[in-house]
C-alpha positions in Angstrom: -20.8 0.0 30.2 -22.6 -2.5 28.1 -24.8 -1.6 25.2 -27.9 -2.8 27.1 -27.5 -0.1 29.8 -27.4 2.7 27.3 -23.7 3.5 27.6 -21.2 3.5 24.9 -20.0 0.3 23.4 -16.4 -0.6 22.9 -17.1 -2.8 19.9 -16.4 -1.4 16.5 -19.7 -0.3 14.7 -20.8 -1.4 11.3 -19.5 0.7 8.4 -21.8 3.1 6.9 -21.8 6.3 4.9 -21.8 8.4 8.0 -19.0 6.6 10.0 -16.7 5.3 7.2 -13.0 5.5 8.2 -11.0 8.2 6.3 -9.1 6.7 3.5 -6.0 8.6 4.4 -5.9 6.8 7.9 -5.4 3.4 6.1 -2.6 4.8 3.9 -0.8 6.2 7.0 -1.2 3.0 8.8 0.2 1.0 5.8 3.1 3.5 5.3 4.0 3.1 9.0 4.2 -0.6 8.6 6.3 -0.1 5.4 8.7 2.2 7.2 9.1 -0.4 9.9 9.9 -2.9 7.2 12.5 -0.7 5.9 14.3 -0.6 9.2 15.0 -4.3 9.5 16.1 -7.3 7.6 15.2 -9.8 10.2 12.9 -12.4 8.4 11.0 -13.2 11.5 10.0 -9.5 12.0 9.2 -9.0 8.4 7.1 -12.3 8.4 5.2 -10.8 11.5 4.6 -7.5 9.7 3.2 -9.4 6.7 0.9 -11.4 9.0 -0.3 -8.2 10.7 -1.1 -6.6 7.4 -2.8 -9.7 6.1 -5.0 -10.1 9.2 -6.2 -6.5 9.1 -6.9 -6.8 5.4 -8.9 -10.0 6.0 -10.8 -8.5 9.0 -11.7 -5.1 7.4 -11.7 -5.7 3.6 -14.9 -5.1 1.7 -16.1 -6.9 -1.4 -15.4 -3.8 -3.7 -13.3 -4.3 -6.9 -10.2 -2.5 -5.5 -10.2 -4.7 -2.4 -9.2 -7.8 -4.5 -5.9 -6.2 -5.4 -4.2 -7.5 -2.2 -3.7 -11.0 -3.6 -2.1 -9.5 -6.7 0.5 -7.6 -4.4 1.3 -10.7 -2.5 2.0 -12.5 -5.7 4.1 -9.6 -6.9 6.1 -9.7 -3.6 6.8 -13.3 -4.1 7.9 -12.7 -7.6 10.4 -10.0 -6.5 11.7 -12.4 -3.9 12.3 -15.1 -6.5 13.9 -12.7 -8.9 16.2 -11.4 -6.3 17.4 -15.0 -5.6 17.7 -15.9 -9.2 19.9 -12.7 -9.8 22.0 -13.6 -6.8 22.6 -17.1 -8.2 23.5 -16.1 -11.7 25.0 -12.7 -11.3 26.8 -13.2 -8.0 26.9 -11.1 -4.9 29.4 -8.8 -3.2 29.0 -10.9 0.0 32.0 -13.2 0.3 31.1 -16.6 1.6 32.8 -19.9 2.8 30.0 -22.4 2.6 29.9 -23.2 -1.2 26.6 -24.9 -2.1 27.3 -25.5 -5.8 29.3 -24.0 -8.8 27.8 -22.9 -12.0 29.8 -22.6 -15.3 31.4 -19.2 -15.5 30.9 -17.1 -18.7 34.0 -15.1 -19.5 33.4 -11.4 -20.1 35.5 -8.7 -21.7 37.7 -6.3 -19.8 35.2 -3.4 -19.9 32.7 -5.6 -17.8 35.1 -6.0 -14.9 33.3 -6.4 -11.6 30.4 -8.4 -13.3 30.3 -12.1 -13.5 28.0 -14.8 -14.9 28.0 -18.0 -13.0 30.6 -19.1 -10.7 30.3 -20.2 -7.0 27.1 -19.9 -5.2 27.4 -19.6 -1.4 25.0 -20.0 1.5 26.0 -16.6 2.8 25.0 -14.9 -0.6 21.8 -16.7 -0.8 20.8 -15.8 2.7 21.7 -12.0 2.1 19.6 -12.0 -1.0 16.7 -13.7 0.9 16.8 -11.0 3.5 16.9 -8.1 0.9 14.2 -9.8 -1.1 11.9 -10.3 1.9 12.2 -6.5 2.7 11.1 -5.6 -0.7 8.3 -8.0 -0.7 7.1 -6.7 2.7 7.2 -3.2 1.4 5.0 -4.2 -1.7 2.5 -6.1 0.5 2.2 -3.1 2.9 1.3 -1.0 -0.1 -1.1 -3.6 -1.3 -3.0 -3.5 2.1 -3.6 0.2 1.7 -5.0 -0.3 -1.8 -7.3 -3.0 -0.6 -8.6 -1.1 2.4 -8.7 2.5 1.2 -11.5 3.6 -1.0 -9.9 5.4 -4.0 -12.9 7.6 -4.7 -13.1 8.7 -1.0 -9.4 9.3 -1.0 -9.7 11.5 -4.1 -12.4 13.5 -2.2 -9.9 14.1 0.6 -7.0 15.4 -1.6 -6.2 19.1 -1.4 -7.3 21.1 -4.3 -3.9 21.7 -5.5 -3.4 18.0 -6.1 -6.8 17.2 -7.5 -5.7 17.0 -11.1 -2.9 14.7 -10.4 -5.1 12.8 -8.0 -7.7 12.0 -10.7 -5.1 10.6 -12.9 -3.8 8.4 -10.0 -7.2 7.1 -8.9 -8.3 6.3 -12.5 -5.0 4.2 -12.9 -5.5 2.5 -9.6 -9.1 1.5 -10.4 -8.8 0.5 -14.0 -7.0 -2.8 -13.4 -9.5 -4.0 -10.6 -12.4 -3.1 -12.7 -10.9 -4.8 -15.7 -10.4 -7.9 -13.7 -13.9 -7.9 -12.5 -15.1 -7.5 -16.1 -13.1 -10.5 -17.1 -14.5 -12.7 -14.3 -18.2 -11.6 -15.1 -17.7 -12.4 -18.8 -16.0 -15.8 -18.2 -18.8 -16.7 -15.9 -21.4 -15.7 -18.4 -19.8 -17.8 -21.1 -19.5 -20.7 -18.8 -23.2 -20.5 -18.0 -23.9 -20.5 -21.8 -22.0 -23.6 -22.3 -19.1 -21.8 -24.3 -15.5 -22.3 -23.7 -13.5 -20.0 -21.5 -10.0 -20.9 -22.6 -8.1 -20.8 -25.8 -7.1 -18.0 -28.3 -10.7 -17.5 -29.6 -12.2 -17.2 -26.2 -9.5 -14.8 -25.0 -10.4 -12.7 -28.1 -14.1 -12.8 -27.6 -13.7 -11.8 -24.0 -11.0 -9.1 -24.6 -13.1 -7.1 -26.8 -16.0 -6.5 -24.6 -13.7 -5.7 -21.7 -11.9 -3.0 -23.8 -15.2 -1.7 -25.0 -16.3 -1.5 -21.3 -13.3 0.3 -20.2 -13.7 2.8 -23.2 -17.3 3.4 -22.2 -16.4 4.0 -18.5 -13.6 6.5 -19.7 -16.1 8.4 -21.8 -18.8 8.4 -19.0 -16.1 9.6 -16.6 -15.1 12.5 -18.9 -18.8 13.5 -19.5 -19.6 13.5 -15.8 -16.4 15.5 -14.9 -17.4 18.0 -17.6 -20.9 18.3 -16.4 -19.7 19.0 -12.9 -17.6 21.9 -14.2 -14.2 20.1 -13.7 -11.1 22.1 -14.7 -12.4 25.6 -13.7 -9.9 27.6 -11.9 -10.2 30.9 -10.0 -8.0 33.9 -10.5 -4.9 33.9 -8.3 -2.4 36.8 -8.2 1.1 36.2 -9.6 2.9 36.7 -6.3 0.7 34.1 -4.7 1.4 31.6 -7.5 5.2 32.1 -7.3 5.0 31.7 -3.5 3.0 28.6 -3.9 5.5 27.0 -6.3 8.4 27.9 -4.0 6.8 26.5 -0.9 5.7 23.3 -2.6 9.0 22.5 -4.3 11.1 23.5 -1.3 8.8 21.5 1.0 9.1 18.3 -1.1 12.9 18.7 -1.3 12.9 19.0 2.4 10.8 16.0 2.9 13.2 14.0 0.5 16.2 15.1 2.4 14.6 14.6 5.8 13.4 11.0 4.9 16.9 10.2 3.7 18.4 11.5 6.9 16.1 9.4 8.9 16.9 6.2 6.9 20.6 6.8 6.8 22.7 6.4 9.9 24.9 9.5 9.1 21.9 12.0 8.9 20.0 10.9 12.0 20.7 14.3 13.7 19.2 16.6 11.0 16.7 14.2 9.5 13.7 14.9 11.9 14.0 18.8 11.7 14.4 18.9 8.0 11.5 16.6 7.6 9.3 18.7 9.9 10.2 21.9 8.1 9.7 20.3 4.7 6.2 19.1 5.7 5.3 22.5 7.0 6.4 24.2 3.7 4.7 21.6 1.6 1.4 21.9 3.4 1.5 25.6 3.3 2.1 25.5 -0.5 -0.8 23.0 -0.9 -3.0 25.3 1.1 -2.2 28.3 -1.1 -2.4 26.2 -4.3 -6.0 25.1 -3.3 -7.3 28.6 -3.9 -7.2 27.9 -7.7 -9.8 25.1 -7.2 -13.4 26.2 -7.0 -14.8 22.8 -6.4 -17.1 21.8 -3.6 -17.3 18.6 -1.7 -20.5 16.6 -0.9 -20.4 14.9 2.4 -16.7 15.4 3.1 -15.1 12.6 5.2 -14.5 13.3 8.9 -11.2 12.5 10.5 -12.4 11.1 13.8 -11.1 9.4 16.8 -11.0 5.9 15.0 -9.0 7.5 12.1 -6.6 8.7 14.7 -6.2 5.4 16.3 -5.6 3.7 12.9 -3.1 6.2 11.7 -1.5 6.4 15.1 -1.0 2.7 15.3 1.1 2.7 12.1 3.2 5.7 13.3 3.8 3.9 16.5 5.1 0.8 14.9 7.4 2.8 12.7 8.7 5.0 15.6 9.2 2.1 17.9 11.0 0.1 15.3 13.3 3.0 14.6 14.0 3.5 18.4 14.7 -0.3 18.6 17.2 -0.1 15.8 19.2 2.6 17.8 19.8 0.3 20.8 19.7 -3.2 19.4 20.7 -2.9 15.6 22.1 -6.4 15.6 18.7 -8.1 16.3 17.1 -6.1 13.6 19.8 -6.9 11.1 21.0 -10.5 11.6 24.6 -11.0 10.2 25.5 -13.3 7.4 29.2 -13.2 8.0 29.5 -15.4 9.9 26.1 -17.1 9.0 23.9 -17.2 12.2 20.2 -17.9 12.8 18.2 -14.8 13.2 17.0 -14.1 16.6 13.5 -13.1 17.7 13.6 -9.7 19.6 10.7 -9.5 22.0 10.2 -5.6 22.2 10.3 -5.0 18.4 7.8 -7.8 17.9 5.5 -6.5 20.4 5.7 -3.0 18.8 4.7 -4.6 15.5 1.6 -6.1 17.1 0.4 -2.6 17.6 -0.5 -2.6 14.0 -3.4 -5.1 14.6 -5.3 -2.2 16.2 -7.3 -1.2 13.0 -8.7 -4.7 13.1 -10.6 -3.9 16.3 -11.4 -0.2 16.1 -12.0 0.3 12.4 -15.8 0.0 11.5 -16.9 -3.5 10.4 -17.7 -3.7 6.7 -21.0 -5.0 5.6 -21.0 -8.6 4.5 -21.1 -9.4 0.8 -24.6 -9.5 -0.6 -24.5 -13.1 -1.6 -23.5 -14.2 2.0 -26.5 -12.4 3.6 -29.1 -14.8 5.0 -32.2 -15.1 2.9 -35.4 -13.9 4.5 -38.3 -16.4 4.3 -41.4 -14.9 2.5 -44.2 -13.8 4.8 -47.1 -16.1 5.0 -50.1 -15.6 3.0 -52.9 -13.7 4.8 -55.8 -16.0 5.7 -59.1 -15.0 4.4 
């Protein structure tokens, strides 16, 4: 039904305090895309994953400081790709090749460095193998960058279990320090430019760096004062058996998660990977539940996990699951060979499963436009006397 008839509308609503998407949903969506990227080396599928992540970020990113970190992750991914290719050229590769592109002068190494070479032949096969490997790493970084750009770190901190609150504060402060510092640098450079002062050179960098560091120190002191005023660090009394049980469940659950994840990623452990992962997650959640009894903090306006959060998180999980299922019946399409060197194919069904990752761009609440892009209202006409 249309909105004019009073029925529910299928269009995504405008984002507000009451209907903001849960920050954990963005992270689960991004981790699903990252898991799908870890299952393939096909450059066409990896490029499609990067395109899906970039489109969702462009459609649902706000103008907050942490939302500007996506470009930095893209640059970091490109740097990783270039470094991987450079290492392959100068340090060689275990992939033998027949198509020699060029030959570099080889540096003789002592006997204790057997298996390592500097220079020598550079083949097309080893460069293509390094390109595929570097693209996978770059895609993983870009997916993590998408989560950083879309998820509000402060709201993510509110959603953490009580047992992880101390560690979560350190992680959130570390994640928000760099974006805030970048925004301070941009603000100070703009102010100097408006005053007619130079923004380049050693002197300008020193004059900009000192206020930035001073501002970072003032924010740290203000954060510590606000945490102390809110009673941060208070813990409730928990019996010793409960503490020991919490430690055992948490450590055992995390070990089970690691073993199950390895089983899912490795072909040899596909049989036991999923059960061990499920048992580990259940044990870890029980440990975190018990560990939360030490925390006596309260939450103001806790984020709700609604239907849209389920759709966003489910789309990422669906992409990861369908990509893993595609690798079981058509592994050659997901891992194009380099010996012999062949052009990568574009598998249809894995590509369609990746497109499910676009769902958050249509169901997540639409962020408010930046304040500088809002249309200016004309002043009211003067009242006639």
